[in-house]
N, C-alpha and C positions, 0 to 999 in steps of 0.2 A: 072859123068865122068869128069875128068879134064885132059886136054891135053895142053902141052906147047912145043913150038919149038923155039930153039934159033936162027936158021939160018935166019928166016924171022920174028921173034918175034910175032908169032901168039899165041892166047890164046883162048881156048874154055872151057866154064863152063856151064854145064847143071844141072838144078834142077827143081823140081815140086813145084808148088804153088797151094794151094786150095782156093776156094771161090773167084776166079778172073773172072770178066766179060770179057771173051775172045773176044767178039764182039767189045769192046771199048778200046783195048790195043793200045797205041800210042808210037812210038819210034822216037827219033830225035838225030842226030849226029851233034854237032856244036862245033867248036874250039877244036876238039880232045876229046870231052866228049860225051859219049852215055847216053842219058836220056830215060828211059823206064817208062811209066806211066801205072800202073796196077790197074784199079779201082776194088774195092771189089763188089761182088754181094750183092744185098739187101737181108736181112734176109728171105723175103718171097720167093725169087727165089732159095734158097739153098735147095737141095733135102736131106731131113733127114728122117730116119726111126727110130721110137721109138719101142724098143723091151721090152715087159713086162717080168719081172722076176717072176717066180712062186715059 
């Protein structure tokens, strides 16, 4: 979903990211710049299912 409004110049952008450690996401807003740090999950913490093909 992307939404823009010209009256008050707001902007919304939503998207999905996989393999992100949601417990350690950090965001900072400084000097007009938003910085979001999204650490990746370690390989051992990723839930994967292997399906055998017959």
